[in-house]
N, C-alpha and C positions, 0 to 999 in steps of 0.2 A: 760252716755256711756263712755267707755274707748277705745281708739284707734279706733275711728269711729264705735264702736259697735262690732268690730271683737273680741276684747278681752273680753269685758263684757258689758251687757245691764242690767240696773236695772230699774224696773218700780214699782212705789208705788202709791196706791190710797187710799182714805178714803170713798170708795163707800159702797154698801150694803154687799159686800163679797160673798163668795161661800159657800153653805151649805156642811157640811161634807159628806152627803150621796152621793154627786155627784163626790167625789174624784176619784173613780175608772173609771169614764167615761171621765175625763178631757182630757186625752191624747190619746183617741181612735178616729179614723177617723170618721167624720160625726156625732159626738156625742155632739158637742157644738153649733150646728146650732140654730138660734132663730126661725126657721120656725116650726110652730105647725100644721097649716092647709094648704091645697093646695092653698087656696085663699090668704094666706099670701104672696105668690110669686108675686102677683100683687100689693102689697102695702108694699114693703120693705122699712123700715126706719132705720134699724140697720146697723152697720158696719159689718166687718167680711169677712172671706175668705171661705165661703160655709162650715163652720164647720171643716176645716182641719188645721187651723193655728197652734194651740197648738201641734197637733200630728206631723206636719211637722217640727216645730221648735225643738221639743224634739228629733227628729230622727237624727239631725245633730249638736247637741250641748249638753252642760251639763246644766241641768235645775234644778232650785230649786223654788218651788212655795209654798207660805204659804198664808192662808186666814182665816178669821173668819166672819161668817154671823152675821148680826145684831140680828137675833133671837136666836143665840146660845151663850153659855157662854164660850166655848172653840173653838180654831181654830185648824188648822192642818198644817203640812208641808210634802211635798213629794219631793223626789230627784230622777231625771231620767238622766241617761247618755246614749246618743246614742239610745234612745228609750227603754232602759231597766230600770225598776224601781228598785232603790237601797234601798230606805227606805221610810217609811211613818209613821208619828207619830202625836199624839195630842199635842198641846201646848197652852200656854196662849199668847194672843196678842191682839192688838186693832182691832176694826172692820175695814175691808178693805182687800186689797190683795197686796201682794208683789211678783214680778216675776223676777227672776234673770237668765240671759242667759250668759253662759261663753264659750269661745273657740269655736265660731261659725265655723262650717265646719271642726272641728278638725279631724273627721273621714272620711271626703270626700274632700281631698286636691285638687282633680281635679276641683270641683265646686268653691273652693276658688280662684283658679287661674284665673277664669273668672270675678272676682269682679273688680270694678273700683277702682281708687286710693282712699285712705282714705279721702283726702280732698273733693273729689267729693261725697263720701258716707256721709260725715258729712254735707255737704251743702244740700243734699237731705233730711236728717233727719231734718235739720233746717227748710226747706221748709214745710215738713210734719207737724212738730210741730206748725209752724206758721199757717198753714191751720186749724189744730185742734183747736187752740186757737180762731181763727177768726170764725170758724163754731160753736163754743160753748162758746159764750162770757160771759156766767154766770158761767162758770167753771174756776177755777184757774189752771194754769199750771206753772211748773218750769222745766227747762231743763238745765242739767249740762253736760259738755264735759270735760273729764280729770280733774275733780274736779273744773272746772271753770263754774260759772253761765253764760249761754249764753242767755237764753230767760226766761222771766217771765211775766205772766199776772195774774191779781187779780180777775177775774170774776166779773167785775163791769159794764159790758155792752160793746156793740160793739165799741162805740166811744172811750172809755178808752183803749180797747184792741188795736185799731188802733194807738193811741198815743204811747203806750208802744212798740208795735212790729214793726211799720213801721218807727219810728224815725222821722227825719226831713221832710220826704216826706209827712207826714200827714197834714202839714199846707197848702199843695197845693191842698188838696182834697175838693170837694164839694159833697154833698149828694143829691140824687134824689129818691123820693118815687113814686112808681107806684102800682096800684092795678087793677087786672083784675077779670074775673069771677072765674077762678080757681087758681089764683096765687097772690102773693104779692112780690114786688121787692124793696129792698133797695140797691141802687148802689152808690158807692163812686168812683167818676171819677176825674182825675187830671184836673186842669184848663188848659187853652190853652197856658199858659206861662211855663208849666212844662211837660217834657216828658222824655222818656228813649230811649236808643239805642237797647233795647231788649224787649221781651214780658214776661220776668220772673217775672215782677211785676204785672201781670194780674192774678187774682184769681177768679174762678167761683165756687161758693159754692151753691149747690142745696140741700135743705132739710138738711143742716148742714154737707154736704159731699163735699169735694173738688173733682171736676170733670173736665174732658176735653171734650169740645164740640166745634168742628171746626166752627159750625154755629154761636155760641155765639161770637167767635173770629172775624168772618166776620162781625157780627152785630156791634161790637165795632169799627172795621175798617171803616165801612160805617158811623158810627156816627161822627167820627173825620175826614172823608174824606175832603181833601182840607183845613183843619184847622191846620194841623201840618206839619212841614218840612218833606222832603223825608227821609225815614228810621228812623223816630222817632215814638215812640209808647207811648200811654197814660198809666198811672198807673190806674188800674181798680180793684175794689173789687165788685163782684156781689153776693148778697145774695138773692137767689130766693127760696121762699117757695111756693110749688106747691102740688096739690093733688097727693099723692104717686101713685095712680092708673094711673096717666098720665106720669109717669117716668119709663123707663125700665133700671134698673141698672145691668142686667144680661148679657149684651153684652160684658163685659170685665171681665176676671178672677179676677182682683183686684178691680173691680167696679169703675175704674177711669173714664171710658167713660159712658155716659148716652145717651139715646134717648128719645125724648118726643113723646107721642102718637099722639098729634096734633101739631107737631113741626112747620109746615108751618104757621098755624094760630097764634101760640104763637109768633114766630119770627116777623111776619108782624105786630102784635100788638105792640111788643116792639119797632120795627123799626120806626113805625109811631109816637110813643110818646117820644122816648128817646132823639132824637136830639132836638125837640122843647123844651123838659124839660131842656135840657142843658142850654138854654137861658131864661127859664121861671121863674115863681115865686116859683116853687118848690125847687129851688136851695137855699141853705144856707150854710155858712161856717161850717165845722166840727170842726176845731181847730182854736180858736182865740188866737193869740199870740200878746202880746204887743210889738210894735217895740222897738228896742234897743235905737233908737233916735227918737224924735218926728218928724213926717212928716207933711208937709203942702200940701194939695191937693185941687184942684179946679176942679169940674166936669162941663164940658160943654156939653150940649145936642145939637145935630144937627139933622136935618131932612135928612133922606136917600133919595137919588134921583137915578134914573136909568141912567146908562151911557152905551151907546151902544158900542159894541166892536169895536176897531180901527183895520182896516185891517193890516196884517203884512207888507204890502208895505209902511205903514206910517213911519216905521223906517228902516234904513239900518244899520245893524250891521257892525262894523269895522272888517274887516278880517285881521288877522295877522298870519304869519307862526307859527305853533305849534312847541314848543321845549320841550324836555324831561326835567324832574326835574334834572336828573344827569347833563345835559348840563348847566342848570342854576346855579347849585351849584359849578360846576367845574370851572366856569369862575370867577376869583376874582374881576374883575372890570366890573360891568354891563354896557351895552351900554346905552347911554342917548338918550331919544326920544325928542331931542330938536325941531325937525321939527314939531312934532305934538303939543307939548306944547307951541310953539312959538305963540305969539299973541292970546293966549287963555284967553278971558276976562270973569271974573266971574260976573254973573247976580244975583244969589240968590239961595235960598234953598226952596224946596217944600216938604210937608208931613214929615218934619224932617228926610228925608231919601235920597233925591235926590238933587244933585247940578246941576245948569244950567249954561252953558257957551256959549259964542258966539265966533265964529271964521270964518272969511271969510263970505261965504254965507250959513252957517249952524249953527244950534243950537246943542249943545252936552249935553246929560244928563248923569251924573255920579252917579252910585250907591255907596254912600259913605261907606256903610257897606262892600260891596265886595272889595272896594279899601283898606279899613282898614285891612280886612282879608288877602289880598295878601301881604301887607307890613309886617304884623306880621308873616305871613307864612315864608317869606324869611328870616326875622330876626331870628325867632325861629329855622328854619332849619339850618342856619349857626352856631348858638350857639350849637345846639344839635349835629350836625356832629362833631364839634370841642370839644365836651364834656366840654363846657364852659358856661353852663347855669347859669346866675347870679341869686342870691337869695336876697330877701329883707326881713328883719325882720319886723314883724308886730308890730306897736306901742302898739296895744291892742290885745293880743292873743285871738283867737276866739274859743269858745267851740262849738263843733258840736255833736249833738246826732245822732248815727248811729243805723241801724237795726242790728240784730245778723249776718246776712249774710255780711253786710258791715264791721263789726268788723273783721270777719274772713278774708275778702279780704284785709283789711288794714294791718293785720299781715303778710299775704302772700306777699304783694307788698310793704312792708315798704322800702326795699333797693331801689327798682325801683322808688318809689315816691321821695326818697331823691335825686336820680340822676336828677330828673326833677326840683329840686329846692324847694321841700316842706320840711318843718321841722315840725314835730308833735310828740306828745307823747300821750299814752293812759292814760286817766284820771280816768275812771271807766269802768265797764263792758259794758257800752253802750255810752260812750263819748270819744272823742279825743279832744285835744287842739292843734289847728293849730297856730304855732308860726312863720313860715316863708313860703313864697310863691314865685313862679317865678316872676322876676322883671317886666315882661310885664303886670301883672295883678294888679287890685286893690283887696281889701279884698273880695268883693262879687264875682268877677270873679274867684278869686283863689279858693274859696269854690266850685263854680260850676264845675270847672275843676277837683278838688280833688275828688268830688263825682262821676263825670263822669268816672274817671279812676277806682274807686272802683267798678262801675257797669259793667265794661268791662269783657267779658268772657275770654279774654286772657291777657297776660302781655303787650299788645299793642306794640309788637316788630315791627309791620308794621309802619315804620317811617312816611310815608305819612299820614296814618290814625291818628296816634298819634298827629302830629302837626296840622292837620286839625281840630281835636277835640279841641286842645288847642286854636287855633285861634278863633274858633266859640265861645268858652267860653269867649274870650276877647272882642268880638264885642258887643257894646251897641246898643240897638234898640231905634229908635225914639230920636236921639240926635240932639239938636239944635247946630249948629256950628257957631262960630263967624268968622269974616274975617281972623283973624290970624290963626285959626285952619284949615280953608280951604287952606290957603297958605301953611301951613306945610304939609298938606295931599298931595297936588300937588307936592311939592318939594320932598317928599318921593317917590312918584310914578315915578318921573323923574329918580331916581337912579336904577329902576328895569329894568331887561332885557326885560320883557314883562309886561307892565303896563295895558294891555287892557283886560286881562281875570283873573278871580279869580282862586284859586287853583283847583276848580272843573270844570273849563272851561267855566263858565258863563261870559258874557261880563261885563266889568266895565263901559265902555262908549257905548252909542248908539247915532247915528247921525240922525238929522232931517233936511234935506236940505230946503232952503228957497222956492224952487219951490214946494215942497210937502206942505208946509204951505200955499202957495198961492193957490194951487189946492184945499185944504180943504176949503178955503174961496171963492172958485169958481171965482177966479180972472183970 
């Protein structure tokens, strides 16, 4: 494509081609439909726009179409401007079809004014080409935009297509196979340690067609319910093969939405099997990558036990006056909470997540990750507001493979990413080399935040949202802290104006009075 397809669209294939005898009907309305019998309407497996696509396109653009059928020695070429045939001739060419569309909407400028921005149109085309490649894994695709190769698949099967098109995300996917009476499902789902801030990485492909189905989205949501943080969404690729007679694709003019004839039964069957399968033996890694550095791991098996819910009265949350972010940033010297931190004696750490302290007649539990997040939040906010984000050069530059959509986003947001402290360069059509990251992060955390920014739908001009995302990227889960690290964490909390709540308002400390503990032991 050129200029997001508005200037020119070129399509080439090496398929069977079009027979010369059909040339007069190609651009007539309703003459290219694949429907031959009335019963075909109940078992539609083809693509298409009800036989009107070629006629509609030719009416608002300058079209050149050439083709040669595999059974014929010669091909043909026809040229149409604004619905009028200018020429038609026989010619020699390879088997297959070439379709060129130029100056889209040149004769209907009113319709052109309603189009979205070229960057949005290009992303939509990338999403469509991605879906086509995923839905047809044995067909090779190449997509160029303004002479630059954006997307390519080699038709070597679904796993290989995922590696090529999804980029780094593919290593986080697990596959699940299910088979029912009328369907077969191959689903690729992200593991619980990987998620997105949007649903754009959820693809539902039914009988090789990308579709929208709210019920399938709800099904995925239920599958991950309680397993992912708030406002995080899994990466999902659903490949559902189902009896065509069970699918109605005629409820939407572009066949984007489908309805299943026995939808309730199908969804209940999927729901009852999908979540157990997420933890069952049907799971196996899709992409196995050798770690850059050898890792030592030890697996410890534990027996699960049931723990009864503790009533809310068991803990009393510390209540502190709420202050606005503007008030916190405006005050150069934060107030110290000496009174609270005085005589706070450290006892230990549990679950590699919570610190336990004793003070007076109470125990205090500290969420170390929430505390770390609040410290980073205020530090990053101060630097960001002062436009003084420090950058650290990576000793070993990191090569990151990106999807086509992420490459486009990196180009659009290059200046913005540099203001955040990132330094990177484009290495190939699907790789960037990360050479510098914000000083708050290590290399792993820097990559997470970098990719998170690329996935954002906006330029993240919302400062609070931006810094919250940055801090979440910097938080390590399940960290064992030694005594020195605990002391440093508490010393940093002391300098904050409000050390008792994280940036999202959740408590950093909760209190359990001695009398509550005695009551629990029935003393």
